[in-house]
All heavy atoms as TSV, in Angstrom:
chain	resi	resn	atom	element	x	y	z
A	1	MET	N	N	3.791	-5.197	-19.766
A	1	MET	CA	C	4.194	-6.402	-19.048
A	1	MET	C	C	4.133	-6.188	-17.515
A	1	MET	O	O	4.539	-5.168	-17.015
A	1	MET	CB	C	5.641	-6.736	-19.461
A	1	MET	CG	C	6.065	-8.017	-18.830
A	1	MET	SD	S	7.683	-8.452	-19.673
A	1	MET	CE	C	8.384	-9.486	-18.435
A	2	GLU	N	N	3.532	-7.125	-16.857
A	2	GLU	CA	C	3.343	-7.049	-15.457
A	2	GLU	C	C	4.656	-7.243	-14.695
A	2	GLU	O	O	5.542	-8.121	-15.000
A	2	GLU	CB	C	2.361	-8.070	-14.993
A	2	GLU	CG	C	1.568	-7.722	-13.753
A	2	GLU	CD	C	0.428	-8.602	-13.539
A	2	GLU	OE1	O	-0.555	-8.508	-14.278
A	2	GLU	OE2	O	0.483	-9.324	-12.505
A	3	ARG	N	N	4.817	-6.379	-13.686
A	3	ARG	CA	C	6.108	-6.478	-12.912
A	3	ARG	C	C	6.067	-7.649	-11.961
A	3	ARG	O	O	5.036	-7.885	-11.271
A	3	ARG	CB	C	6.163	-5.142	-12.052
A	3	ARG	CG	C	7.436	-5.077	-11.175
A	3	ARG	CD	C	7.345	-3.983	-10.133
A	3	ARG	NE	N	6.894	-2.702	-10.525
A	3	ARG	CZ	C	7.410	-1.536	-10.109
A	3	ARG	NH1	N	8.431	-1.520	-9.340
A	3	ARG	NH2	N	6.895	-0.430	-10.477
A	4	GLU	N	N	7.112	-8.423	-11.844
A	4	GLU	CA	C	7.290	-9.464	-10.874
A	4	GLU	C	C	7.650	-8.833	-9.518
A	4	GLU	O	O	8.622	-7.993	-9.487
A	4	GLU	CB	C	8.343	-10.452	-11.269
A	4	GLU	CG	C	7.879	-11.474	-12.242
A	4	GLU	CD	C	6.840	-12.432	-11.612
A	4	GLU	OE1	O	6.941	-12.880	-10.484
A	4	GLU	OE2	O	5.832	-12.630	-12.294
A	5	ILE	N	N	6.967	-9.150	-8.499
A	5	ILE	CA	C	7.199	-8.539	-7.230
A	5	ILE	C	C	7.551	-9.677	-6.284
A	5	ILE	O	O	6.864	-10.687	-6.164
A	5	ILE	CB	C	6.008	-7.813	-6.694
A	5	ILE	CG1	C	5.726	-6.598	-7.636
A	5	ILE	CG2	C	6.223	-7.350	-5.259
A	5	ILE	CD1	C	4.450	-5.860	-7.311
A	6	ASP	N	N	8.689	-9.566	-5.513
A	6	ASP	CA	C	9.034	-10.476	-4.501
A	6	ASP	C	C	8.068	-10.194	-3.249
A	6	ASP	O	O	8.368	-9.226	-2.448
A	6	ASP	CB	C	10.518	-10.309	-4.044
A	6	ASP	CG	C	10.918	-11.240	-2.966
A	6	ASP	OD1	O	10.132	-11.822	-2.219
A	6	ASP	OD2	O	12.165	-11.591	-2.920
A	7	PHE	N	N	7.001	-10.911	-3.198
A	7	PHE	CA	C	5.911	-10.634	-2.304
A	7	PHE	C	C	6.355	-10.592	-0.814
A	7	PHE	O	O	6.094	-9.691	-0.143
A	7	PHE	CB	C	4.802	-11.707	-2.476
A	7	PHE	CG	C	3.449	-11.125	-2.459
A	7	PHE	CD1	C	2.954	-10.263	-3.372
A	7	PHE	CD2	C	2.604	-11.582	-1.465
A	7	PHE	CE1	C	1.759	-9.784	-3.349
A	7	PHE	CE2	C	1.224	-11.097	-1.410
A	7	PHE	CZ	C	0.881	-10.159	-2.351
A	8	LYS	N	N	7.105	-11.667	-0.414
A	8	LYS	CA	C	7.559	-11.726	0.986
A	8	LYS	C	C	8.448	-10.606	1.394
A	8	LYS	O	O	8.294	-10.010	2.418
A	8	LYS	CB	C	8.280	-13.067	1.252
A	8	LYS	CG	C	7.348	-14.256	1.072
A	8	LYS	CD	C	6.896	-14.711	2.460
A	8	LYS	CE	C	6.087	-16.040	2.204
A	8	LYS	NZ	N	5.228	-16.295	3.375
A	9	LYS	N	N	9.416	-10.200	0.470
A	9	LYS	CA	C	10.334	-9.153	0.727
A	9	LYS	C	C	9.566	-7.848	0.824
A	9	LYS	O	O	9.827	-7.020	1.688
A	9	LYS	CB	C	11.438	-9.089	-0.257
A	9	LYS	CG	C	12.449	-7.953	-0.019
A	9	LYS	CD	C	13.518	-7.930	-1.141
A	9	LYS	CE	C	14.524	-6.793	-0.866
A	9	LYS	NZ	N	13.988	-5.542	-0.426
A	10	THR	N	N	8.625	-7.634	-0.176
A	10	THR	CA	C	7.975	-6.372	-0.197
A	10	THR	C	C	7.082	-6.208	1.112
A	10	THR	O	O	7.047	-5.123	1.718
A	10	THR	CB	C	7.090	-6.341	-1.469
A	10	THR	OG1	O	7.855	-6.432	-2.597
A	10	THR	CG2	C	6.268	-5.017	-1.518
A	11	LEU	N	N	6.372	-7.212	1.470
A	11	LEU	CA	C	5.586	-7.203	2.729
A	11	LEU	C	C	6.395	-6.977	4.002
A	11	LEU	O	O	6.038	-6.195	4.870
A	11	LEU	CB	C	4.707	-8.450	2.859
A	11	LEU	CG	C	3.633	-8.645	1.789
A	11	LEU	CD1	C	2.933	-9.958	1.995
A	11	LEU	CD2	C	2.646	-7.469	1.837
A	12	THR	N	N	7.604	-7.606	4.016
A	12	THR	CA	C	8.538	-7.314	5.123
A	12	THR	C	C	8.980	-5.915	5.140
A	12	THR	O	O	9.011	-5.286	6.175
A	12	THR	CB	C	9.700	-8.372	5.023
A	12	THR	OG1	O	9.205	-9.621	5.063
A	12	THR	CG2	C	10.662	-8.089	6.148
A	13	ASP	N	N	9.415	-5.415	3.991
A	13	ASP	CA	C	9.837	-3.997	3.869
A	13	ASP	C	C	8.677	-3.039	4.312
A	13	ASP	O	O	8.982	-2.092	5.127
A	13	ASP	CB	C	10.274	-3.656	2.481
A	13	ASP	CG	C	11.507	-4.337	2.002
A	13	ASP	OD1	O	12.227	-4.940	2.903
A	13	ASP	OD2	O	11.862	-4.304	0.861
A	14	ILE	N	N	7.463	-3.271	3.925
A	14	ILE	CA	C	6.353	-2.488	4.328
A	14	ILE	C	C	6.149	-2.445	5.838
A	14	ILE	O	O	6.056	-1.423	6.480
A	14	ILE	CB	C	5.050	-2.840	3.541
A	14	ILE	CG1	C	5.173	-2.524	2.071
A	14	ILE	CG2	C	3.831	-2.155	4.194
A	14	ILE	CD1	C	4.076	-3.187	1.229
A	15	SER	N	N	6.168	-3.719	6.374
A	15	SER	CA	C	5.915	-3.830	7.766
A	15	SER	C	C	7.127	-3.287	8.671
A	15	SER	O	O	6.861	-2.904	9.792
A	15	SER	CB	C	5.640	-5.311	8.232
A	15	SER	OG	O	6.837	-6.120	7.988
A	16	THR	N	N	8.216	-3.192	8.036
A	16	THR	CA	C	9.438	-2.583	8.809
A	16	THR	C	C	9.346	-1.049	8.754
A	16	THR	O	O	9.667	-0.395	9.664
A	16	THR	CB	C	10.738	-3.115	8.131
A	16	THR	OG1	O	10.816	-4.480	8.220
A	16	THR	CG2	C	11.921	-2.471	8.771
A	17	ARG	N	N	8.912	-0.509	7.559
A	17	ARG	CA	C	8.927	0.936	7.395
A	17	ARG	C	C	7.670	1.619	8.101
A	17	ARG	O	O	7.924	2.747	8.553
A	17	ARG	CB	C	8.992	1.299	5.917
A	17	ARG	CG	C	10.281	0.914	5.315
A	17	ARG	CD	C	10.271	1.392	3.877
A	17	ARG	NE	N	11.477	0.874	3.174
A	17	ARG	CZ	C	11.916	1.374	2.056
A	17	ARG	NH1	N	11.349	2.366	1.556
A	17	ARG	NH2	N	12.993	0.883	1.463
A	18	LEU	N	N	6.566	1.039	8.000
A	18	LEU	CA	C	5.389	1.804	8.495
A	18	LEU	C	C	5.492	2.126	9.991
A	18	LEU	O	O	5.002	3.255	10.344
A	18	LEU	CB	C	4.107	1.040	8.204
A	18	LEU	CG	C	3.625	1.107	6.746
A	18	LEU	CD1	C	2.409	0.289	6.558
A	18	LEU	CD2	C	3.285	2.559	6.355
A	19	PRO	N	N	5.998	1.299	10.851
A	19	PRO	CA	C	6.080	1.730	12.257
A	19	PRO	C	C	7.063	2.892	12.568
A	19	PRO	O	O	7.078	3.414	13.675
A	19	PRO	CB	C	6.629	0.400	12.959
A	19	PRO	CG	C	6.283	-0.694	12.030
A	19	PRO	CD	C	6.394	-0.111	10.624
A	20	THR	N	N	7.802	3.360	11.556
A	20	THR	CA	C	8.769	4.435	11.711
A	20	THR	C	C	8.112	5.800	11.474
A	20	THR	O	O	8.771	6.827	11.550
A	20	THR	CB	C	10.017	4.262	10.889
A	20	THR	OG1	O	9.645	4.404	9.502
A	20	THR	CG2	C	10.680	2.914	11.112
A	21	VAL	N	N	6.859	5.808	11.204
A	21	VAL	CA	C	6.098	7.082	10.941
A	21	VAL	C	C	6.316	7.922	12.230
A	21	VAL	O	O	6.227	7.478	13.347
A	21	VAL	CB	C	4.612	6.878	10.769
A	21	VAL	CG1	C	3.785	8.108	10.668
A	21	VAL	CG2	C	4.384	6.073	9.479
A	22	ARG	N	N	6.620	9.268	11.981
A	22	ARG	CA	C	7.011	10.148	13.088
A	22	ARG	C	C	5.932	10.873	13.793
A	22	ARG	O	O	6.179	11.702	14.607
A	22	ARG	CB	C	8.019	11.139	12.495
A	22	ARG	CG	C	9.282	10.565	11.902
A	22	ARG	CD	C	10.162	11.669	11.398
A	22	ARG	NE	N	11.216	11.039	10.632
A	22	ARG	CZ	C	12.448	10.800	11.132
A	22	ARG	NH1	N	12.675	11.076	12.350
A	22	ARG	NH2	N	13.379	10.247	10.431
A	23	TYR	N	N	4.667	10.476	13.560
A	23	TYR	CA	C	3.611	11.168	14.274
A	23	TYR	C	C	2.622	10.135	14.883
A	23	TYR	O	O	2.543	9.025	14.331
A	23	TYR	CB	C	2.849	12.276	13.528
A	23	TYR	CG	C	2.432	11.834	12.105
A	23	TYR	CD1	C	1.143	11.331	11.877
A	23	TYR	CD2	C	3.287	11.981	11.004
A	23	TYR	CE1	C	0.808	10.945	10.622
A	23	TYR	CE2	C	2.908	11.679	9.717
A	23	TYR	CZ	C	1.647	11.132	9.523
A	23	TYR	OH	O	1.198	10.778	8.300
A	24	ASP	N	N	1.919	10.491	15.936
A	24	ASP	CA	C	1.052	9.590	16.607
A	24	ASP	C	C	-0.373	9.570	16.189
A	24	ASP	O	O	-1.133	8.638	16.321
A	24	ASP	CB	C	1.127	9.781	18.164
A	24	ASP	CG	C	2.468	9.494	18.665
A	24	ASP	OD1	O	3.176	8.534	18.182
A	24	ASP	OD2	O	2.925	10.228	19.624
A	25	ASN	N	N	-0.855	10.767	15.673
A	25	ASN	CA	C	-2.238	10.917	15.332
A	25	ASN	C	C	-2.424	11.480	13.969
A	25	ASN	O	O	-1.530	12.115	13.424
A	25	ASN	CB	C	-2.983	11.854	16.374
A	25	ASN	CG	C	-2.913	11.394	17.719
A	25	ASN	OD1	O	-3.367	10.248	18.013
A	25	ASN	ND2	N	-2.316	12.023	18.626
A	26	GLY	N	N	-3.582	11.127	13.352
A	26	GLY	CA	C	-3.912	11.676	12.031
A	26	GLY	C	C	-5.290	11.095	11.600
A	26	GLY	O	O	-5.983	10.517	12.448
A	27	ASP	N	N	-5.607	11.315	10.410
A	27	ASP	CA	C	-6.869	10.800	9.911
A	27	ASP	C	C	-6.656	9.673	8.852
A	27	ASP	O	O	-5.470	9.367	8.575
A	27	ASP	CB	C	-7.841	11.870	9.354
A	27	ASP	CG	C	-7.164	12.658	8.192
A	27	ASP	OD1	O	-6.355	12.061	7.502
A	27	ASP	OD2	O	-7.539	13.863	7.994
A	28	ILE	N	N	-7.711	9.215	8.225
A	28	ILE	CA	C	-7.570	8.092	7.306
A	28	ILE	C	C	-6.708	8.466	6.061
A	28	ILE	O	O	-5.988	7.688	5.563
A	28	ILE	CB	C	-8.921	7.539	6.913
A	28	ILE	CG1	C	-8.924	6.322	6.160
A	28	ILE	CG2	C	-9.677	8.566	6.009
A	28	ILE	CD1	C	-8.616	5.100	7.078
A	29	SER	N	N	-6.722	9.755	5.718
A	29	SER	CA	C	-5.866	10.166	4.514
A	29	SER	C	C	-4.418	10.104	4.865
A	29	SER	O	O	-3.577	9.819	4.037
A	29	SER	CB	C	-6.304	11.575	4.036
A	29	SER	OG	O	-5.974	12.550	4.984
A	30	ASP	N	N	-4.098	10.350	6.136
A	30	ASP	CA	C	-2.724	10.297	6.611
A	30	ASP	C	C	-2.260	8.825	6.468
A	30	ASP	O	O	-1.080	8.579	6.144
A	30	ASP	CB	C	-2.566	10.766	8.040
A	30	ASP	CG	C	-2.819	12.193	8.175
A	30	ASP	OD1	O	-2.478	13.000	7.238
A	30	ASP	OD2	O	-3.512	12.618	9.099
A	31	ILE	N	N	-3.063	7.928	6.832
A	31	ILE	CA	C	-2.714	6.466	6.750
A	31	ILE	C	C	-2.473	6.141	5.295
A	31	ILE	O	O	-1.451	5.511	4.914
A	31	ILE	CB	C	-3.845	5.589	7.318
A	31	ILE	CG1	C	-3.875	5.790	8.900
A	31	ILE	CG2	C	-3.586	4.119	7.044
A	31	ILE	CD1	C	-5.060	5.183	9.520
A	32	GLY	N	N	-3.407	6.600	4.444
A	32	GLY	CA	C	-3.239	6.276	3.004
A	32	GLY	C	C	-1.998	6.946	2.465
A	32	GLY	O	O	-1.288	6.306	1.591
A	33	ASN	N	N	-1.630	8.107	2.916
A	33	ASN	CA	C	-0.407	8.820	2.431
A	33	ASN	C	C	0.772	7.952	2.842
A	33	ASN	O	O	1.733	7.791	2.039
A	33	ASN	CB	C	-0.329	10.201	3.035
A	33	ASN	CG	C	0.865	10.923	2.525
A	33	ASN	OD1	O	1.049	11.190	1.350
A	33	ASN	ND2	N	1.748	11.203	3.473
A	34	GLU	N	N	0.864	7.533	4.096
A	34	GLU	CA	C	1.978	6.796	4.571
A	34	GLU	C	C	2.155	5.423	3.853
A	34	GLU	O	O	3.237	5.059	3.446
A	34	GLU	CB	C	1.952	6.544	6.126
A	34	GLU	CG	C	2.121	7.833	6.888
A	34	GLU	CD	C	3.393	8.591	6.616
A	34	GLU	OE1	O	4.384	7.945	6.317
A	34	GLU	OE2	O	3.375	9.830	6.744
A	35	ILE	N	N	0.996	4.797	3.567
A	35	ILE	CA	C	1.075	3.524	2.850
A	35	ILE	C	C	1.460	3.792	1.436
A	35	ILE	O	O	2.357	3.051	0.888
A	35	ILE	CB	C	-0.264	2.826	2.898
A	35	ILE	CG1	C	-0.650	2.325	4.319
A	35	ILE	CG2	C	-0.395	1.702	1.878
A	35	ILE	CD1	C	-2.033	1.817	4.505
A	36	GLY	N	N	0.925	4.805	0.806
A	36	GLY	CA	C	1.389	5.207	-0.540
A	36	GLY	C	C	2.848	5.528	-0.654
A	36	GLY	O	O	3.500	5.038	-1.562
A	37	TYR	N	N	3.292	6.327	0.249
A	37	TYR	CA	C	4.725	6.693	0.293
A	37	TYR	C	C	5.615	5.521	0.476
A	37	TYR	O	O	6.609	5.390	-0.208
A	37	TYR	CB	C	5.004	7.764	1.368
A	37	TYR	CG	C	6.404	8.261	1.380
A	37	TYR	CD1	C	6.801	9.250	0.547
A	37	TYR	CD2	C	7.336	7.699	2.219
A	37	TYR	CE1	C	8.087	9.692	0.451
A	37	TYR	CE2	C	8.698	8.119	2.205
A	37	TYR	CZ	C	9.091	9.128	1.365
A	37	TYR	OH	O	10.338	9.530	1.351
A	38	THR	N	N	5.270	4.647	1.363
A	38	THR	CA	C	6.054	3.460	1.688
A	38	THR	C	C	6.126	2.529	0.457
A	38	THR	O	O	7.161	2.099	0.074
A	38	THR	CB	C	5.577	2.658	2.863
A	38	THR	OG1	O	5.575	3.607	3.992
A	38	THR	CG2	C	6.311	1.485	3.196
A	39	ILE	N	N	4.974	2.217	-0.106
A	39	ILE	CA	C	4.900	1.370	-1.261
A	39	ILE	C	C	5.601	1.968	-2.471
A	39	ILE	O	O	6.403	1.293	-3.128
A	39	ILE	CB	C	3.498	0.983	-1.557
A	39	ILE	CG1	C	2.982	0.034	-0.478
A	39	ILE	CG2	C	3.429	0.240	-2.959
A	39	ILE	CD1	C	1.540	-0.325	-0.567
A	40	GLY	N	N	5.444	3.306	-2.658
A	40	GLY	CA	C	6.105	3.949	-3.803
A	40	GLY	C	C	7.597	3.999	-3.622
A	40	GLY	O	O	8.351	4.029	-4.603
A	41	SER	N	N	8.112	4.017	-2.392
A	41	SER	CA	C	9.473	4.042	-2.097
A	41	SER	C	C	10.122	2.614	-2.369
A	41	SER	O	O	11.203	2.504	-2.816
A	41	SER	CB	C	9.803	4.444	-0.646
A	41	SER	OG	O	9.398	5.743	-0.415
A	42	ILE	N	N	9.315	1.582	-2.082
A	42	ILE	CA	C	9.849	0.195	-2.218
A	42	ILE	C	C	9.650	-0.215	-3.719
A	42	ILE	O	O	10.643	-0.792	-4.275
A	42	ILE	CB	C	9.044	-0.735	-1.349
A	42	ILE	CG1	C	9.359	-0.412	0.182
A	42	ILE	CG2	C	9.314	-2.159	-1.636
A	42	ILE	CD1	C	8.330	-1.064	1.114
A	43	LEU	N	N	8.528	-0.004	-4.292
A	43	LEU	CA	C	8.247	-0.245	-5.667
A	43	LEU	C	C	8.420	0.948	-6.518
A	43	LEU	O	O	7.459	1.556	-6.989
A	43	LEU	CB	C	6.895	-0.948	-5.845
A	43	LEU	CG	C	6.542	-2.127	-5.012
A	43	LEU	CD1	C	5.077	-2.494	-5.167
A	43	LEU	CD2	C	7.473	-3.255	-5.343
A	44	GLU	N	N	9.688	1.353	-6.805
A	44	GLU	CA	C	9.945	2.574	-7.487
A	44	GLU	C	C	9.382	2.610	-8.921
A	44	GLU	O	O	9.165	1.619	-9.518
A	44	GLU	CB	C	11.474	2.774	-7.540
A	44	GLU	CG	C	12.127	2.965	-6.168
A	44	GLU	CD	C	13.659	3.006	-6.220
A	44	GLU	OE1	O	14.164	2.748	-7.286
A	44	GLU	OE2	O	14.147	3.331	-5.207
A	45	ASP	N	N	9.051	3.829	-9.352
A	45	ASP	CA	C	8.582	4.050	-10.637
A	45	ASP	C	C	7.300	3.335	-10.999
A	45	ASP	O	O	7.091	2.767	-12.129
A	45	ASP	CB	C	9.704	3.700	-11.768
A	45	ASP	CG	C	10.926	4.501	-11.489
A	45	ASP	OD1	O	10.835	5.752	-11.307
A	45	ASP	OD2	O	12.067	3.934	-11.604
A	46	MET	N	N	6.431	3.285	-10.085
A	46	MET	CA	C	5.097	2.612	-10.331
A	46	MET	C	C	4.361	3.357	-11.467
A	46	MET	O	O	4.306	4.627	-11.515
A	46	MET	CB	C	4.149	2.629	-9.122
A	46	MET	CG	C	4.709	1.692	-7.999
A	46	MET	SD	S	3.591	1.772	-6.532
A	46	MET	CE	C	2.138	0.866	-7.160
A	47	THR	N	N	3.791	2.668	-12.335
A	47	THR	CA	C	2.972	3.154	-13.452
A	47	THR	C	C	1.573	3.500	-12.944
A	47	THR	O	O	1.164	3.060	-11.908
A	47	THR	CB	C	2.919	2.203	-14.603
A	47	THR	OG1	O	2.104	1.080	-14.149
A	47	THR	CG2	C	4.301	1.788	-15.026
A	48	GLN	N	N	0.833	4.306	-13.686
A	48	GLN	CA	C	-0.547	4.601	-13.385
A	48	GLN	C	C	-1.332	3.287	-13.339
A	48	GLN	O	O	-2.305	3.213	-12.526
A	48	GLN	CB	C	-1.139	5.591	-14.325
A	48	GLN	CG	C	-0.590	7.044	-14.187
A	48	GLN	CD	C	-0.888	7.600	-12.845
A	48	GLN	OE1	O	-2.021	7.509	-12.278
A	48	GLN	NE2	N	0.121	8.187	-12.195
A	49	GLU	N	N	-1.061	2.384	-14.211
A	49	GLU	CA	C	-1.751	1.038	-14.170
A	49	GLU	C	C	-1.487	0.277	-12.927
A	49	GLU	O	O	-2.438	-0.251	-12.340
A	49	GLU	CB	C	-1.287	0.303	-15.424
A	49	GLU	CG	C	-2.087	-1.059	-15.528
A	49	GLU	CD	C	-1.672	-1.948	-16.695
A	49	GLU	OE1	O	-0.765	-1.552	-17.509
A	49	GLU	OE2	O	-2.204	-2.958	-16.890
A	50	GLU	N	N	-0.290	0.294	-12.447
A	50	GLU	CA	C	0.090	-0.377	-11.148
A	50	GLU	C	C	-0.624	0.249	-10.019
A	50	GLU	O	O	-1.145	-0.388	-9.112
A	50	GLU	CB	C	1.580	-0.401	-10.980
A	50	GLU	CG	C	2.292	-1.347	-11.899
A	50	GLU	CD	C	3.773	-1.208	-11.786
A	50	GLU	OE1	O	4.350	-0.136	-11.603
A	50	GLU	OE2	O	4.421	-2.266	-11.941
A	51	ILE	N	N	-0.652	1.600	-10.034
A	51	ILE	CA	C	-1.378	2.352	-8.961
A	51	ILE	C	C	-2.929	2.009	-8.973
A	51	ILE	O	O	-3.493	1.703	-7.898
A	51	ILE	CB	C	-1.106	3.792	-9.114
A	51	ILE	CG1	C	0.327	4.234	-8.842
A	51	ILE	CG2	C	-2.047	4.611	-8.122
A	51	ILE	CD1	C	0.746	5.568	-9.250
A	52	GLY	N	N	-3.477	1.939	-10.167
A	52	GLY	CA	C	-4.887	1.577	-10.262
A	52	GLY	C	C	-5.026	0.135	-9.773
A	52	GLY	O	O	-6.092	-0.105	-9.116
A	53	ASP	N	N	-4.172	-0.793	-10.143
A	53	ASP	CA	C	-4.284	-2.198	-9.638
A	53	ASP	C	C	-4.239	-2.235	-8.170
A	53	ASP	O	O	-4.939	-2.981	-7.496
A	53	ASP	CB	C	-3.139	-3.062	-10.283
A	53	ASP	CG	C	-3.346	-3.290	-11.786
A	53	ASP	OD1	O	-4.472	-3.077	-12.282
A	53	ASP	OD2	O	-2.366	-3.711	-12.349
A	54	PHE	N	N	-3.326	-1.472	-7.554
A	54	PHE	CA	C	-3.180	-1.438	-6.115
A	54	PHE	C	C	-4.484	-0.966	-5.474
A	54	PHE	O	O	-4.995	-1.526	-4.497
A	54	PHE	CB	C	-2.001	-0.545	-5.679
A	54	PHE	CG	C	-1.920	-0.427	-4.141
A	54	PHE	CD1	C	-1.287	-1.452	-3.433
A	54	PHE	CD2	C	-2.516	0.679	-3.511
A	54	PHE	CE1	C	-1.265	-1.310	-2.018
A	54	PHE	CE2	C	-2.477	0.715	-2.122
A	54	PHE	CZ	C	-1.832	-0.270	-1.385
A	55	ILE	N	N	-5.030	0.111	-5.996
A	55	ILE	CA	C	-6.299	0.667	-5.458
A	55	ILE	C	C	-7.407	-0.250	-5.579
A	55	ILE	O	O	-8.222	-0.479	-4.697
A	55	ILE	CB	C	-6.574	2.029	-6.110
A	55	ILE	CG1	C	-5.555	3.084	-5.676
A	55	ILE	CG2	C	-8.006	2.516	-5.763
A	55	ILE	CD1	C	-5.577	4.425	-6.424
A	56	ARG	N	N	-7.530	-0.965	-6.755
A	56	ARG	CA	C	-8.632	-1.977	-6.884
A	56	ARG	C	C	-8.339	-3.152	-5.832
A	56	ARG	O	O	-9.312	-3.564	-5.256
A	56	ARG	CB	C	-8.600	-2.549	-8.339
A	56	ARG	CG	C	-9.257	-1.626	-9.315
A	56	ARG	CD	C	-9.398	-2.256	-10.660
A	56	ARG	NE	N	-8.141	-2.332	-11.425
A	56	ARG	CZ	C	-7.530	-1.315	-11.913
A	56	ARG	NH1	N	-8.021	-0.150	-11.947
A	56	ARG	NH2	N	-6.348	-1.475	-12.595
A	57	GLY	N	N	-7.167	-3.561	-5.673
A	57	GLY	CA	C	-6.881	-4.515	-4.681
A	57	GLY	C	C	-7.204	-4.096	-3.267
A	57	GLY	O	O	-7.798	-4.871	-2.443
A	58	PHE	N	N	-6.839	-2.897	-2.928
A	58	PHE	CA	C	-7.215	-2.287	-1.620
A	58	PHE	C	C	-8.722	-2.291	-1.420
A	58	PHE	O	O	-9.253	-2.695	-0.428
A	58	PHE	CB	C	-6.654	-0.882	-1.551
A	58	PHE	CG	C	-6.983	-0.247	-0.283
A	58	PHE	CD1	C	-6.126	-0.335	0.862
A	58	PHE	CD2	C	-8.043	0.655	-0.195
A	58	PHE	CE1	C	-6.509	0.241	2.027
A	58	PHE	CE2	C	-8.441	1.286	1.012
A	58	PHE	CZ	C	-7.587	1.110	2.180
A	59	ARG	N	N	-9.512	-1.833	-2.495
A	59	ARG	CA	C	-10.926	-1.712	-2.324
A	59	ARG	C	C	-11.488	-3.146	-2.117
A	59	ARG	O	O	-12.455	-3.387	-1.332
A	59	ARG	CB	C	-11.527	-1.118	-3.547
A	59	ARG	CG	C	-11.371	0.374	-3.653
A	59	ARG	CD	C	-12.046	0.956	-4.792
A	59	ARG	NE	N	-11.991	2.386	-4.801
A	59	ARG	CZ	C	-11.732	3.161	-5.903
A	59	ARG	NH1	N	-11.540	2.562	-7.000
A	59	ARG	NH2	N	-11.603	4.404	-5.710
A	60	HIS	N	N	-10.994	-4.151	-2.879
A	60	HIS	CA	C	-11.439	-5.495	-2.746
A	60	HIS	C	C	-11.193	-6.016	-1.287
A	60	HIS	O	O	-12.042	-6.653	-0.669
A	60	HIS	CB	C	-10.767	-6.406	-3.798
A	60	HIS	CG	C	-11.220	-7.880	-3.675
A	60	HIS	ND1	N	-10.394	-8.841	-3.150
A	60	HIS	CD2	C	-12.391	-8.436	-4.009
A	60	HIS	CE1	C	-11.101	-9.921	-3.132
A	60	HIS	NE2	N	-12.264	-9.775	-3.677
A	61	GLY	N	N	-9.967	-5.745	-0.828
A	61	GLY	CA	C	-9.640	-6.250	0.546
A	61	GLY	C	C	-10.557	-5.599	1.628
A	61	GLY	O	O	-11.068	-6.309	2.525
A	62	VAL	N	N	-10.878	-4.312	1.448
A	62	VAL	CA	C	-11.766	-3.678	2.458
A	62	VAL	C	C	-13.162	-4.287	2.267
A	62	VAL	O	O	-13.832	-4.512	3.293
A	62	VAL	CB	C	-11.752	-2.122	2.208
A	62	VAL	CG1	C	-12.900	-1.513	2.966
A	62	VAL	CG2	C	-10.422	-1.551	2.589
A	63	SER	N	N	-13.600	-4.512	1.014
A	63	SER	CA	C	-14.919	-5.082	0.890
A	63	SER	C	C	-15.144	-6.415	1.480
A	63	SER	O	O	-16.222	-6.820	1.929
A	63	SER	CB	C	-15.279	-5.175	-0.652
A	63	SER	OG	O	-14.667	-6.368	-1.242
A	64	LEU	N	N	-13.988	-7.197	1.614
A	64	LEU	CA	C	-14.056	-8.466	2.344
A	64	LEU	C	C	-14.371	-8.308	3.775
A	64	LEU	O	O	-14.743	-9.207	4.473
A	64	LEU	CB	C	-12.826	-9.243	2.112
A	64	LEU	CG	C	-12.589	-9.705	0.627
A	64	LEU	CD1	C	-11.232	-10.316	0.460
A	64	LEU	CD2	C	-13.675	-10.689	0.181
A	65	THR	N	N	-13.988	-7.106	4.367
A	65	THR	CA	C	-14.062	-6.909	5.763
A	65	THR	C	C	-15.410	-6.128	6.210
A	65	THR	O	O	-15.760	-6.183	7.318
A	65	THR	CB	C	-12.964	-6.106	6.344
A	65	THR	OG1	O	-12.852	-4.791	5.838
A	65	THR	CG2	C	-11.566	-6.866	6.023
A	66	ASN	N	N	-15.937	-5.376	5.215
A	66	ASN	CA	C	-17.035	-4.565	5.629
A	66	ASN	C	C	-18.473	-4.985	5.054
A	66	ASN	O	O	-19.413	-4.235	5.159
A	66	ASN	CB	C	-16.827	-3.069	5.319
A	66	ASN	CG	C	-16.773	-2.825	3.778
A	66	ASN	OD1	O	-17.102	-3.721	2.977
A	66	ASN	ND2	N	-16.427	-1.568	3.405
A	67	GLY	N	N	-18.463	-6.177	4.478
A	67	GLY	CA	C	-19.756	-6.670	4.026
A	67	GLY	C	C	-20.227	-6.174	2.654
A	67	GLY	O	O	-21.351	-6.400	2.316
A	68	THR	N	N	-19.374	-5.471	1.881
A	68	THR	CA	C	-19.779	-4.953	0.662
A	68	THR	C	C	-19.290	-5.847	-0.571
A	68	THR	O	O	-19.426	-5.519	-1.658
A	68	THR	CB	C	-19.294	-3.557	0.387
A	68	THR	OG1	O	-17.913	-3.461	0.498
A	68	THR	CG2	C	-19.900	-2.540	1.488
A	69	HIS	N	N	-18.648	-6.886	-0.227
A	69	HIS	CA	C	-18.054	-7.741	-1.306
A	69	HIS	C	C	-19.180	-8.533	-2.085
A	69	HIS	O	O	-20.156	-8.946	-1.565
A	69	HIS	CB	C	-17.128	-8.823	-0.699
A	69	HIS	CG	C	-16.473	-9.668	-1.685
A	69	HIS	ND1	N	-16.937	-10.868	-2.059
A	69	HIS	CD2	C	-15.330	-9.395	-2.490
A	69	HIS	CE1	C	-16.112	-11.381	-2.992
A	69	HIS	NE2	N	-15.235	-10.507	-3.277
């Protein structure tokens, strides 16, 4: 069964937590780690299916910006 997510609250929580990262520089994997940690902290006990769905959604969003859609 698919989890119901309070979209507005989740997005607000993400946008509140990400600016509190304690370092100024890193690479793309550091950004992914922080996003993953933040989302995993907000949406506790994510299943492998939910993680896969998130990654598919992420890839789709990027494809809309880089011309590969």
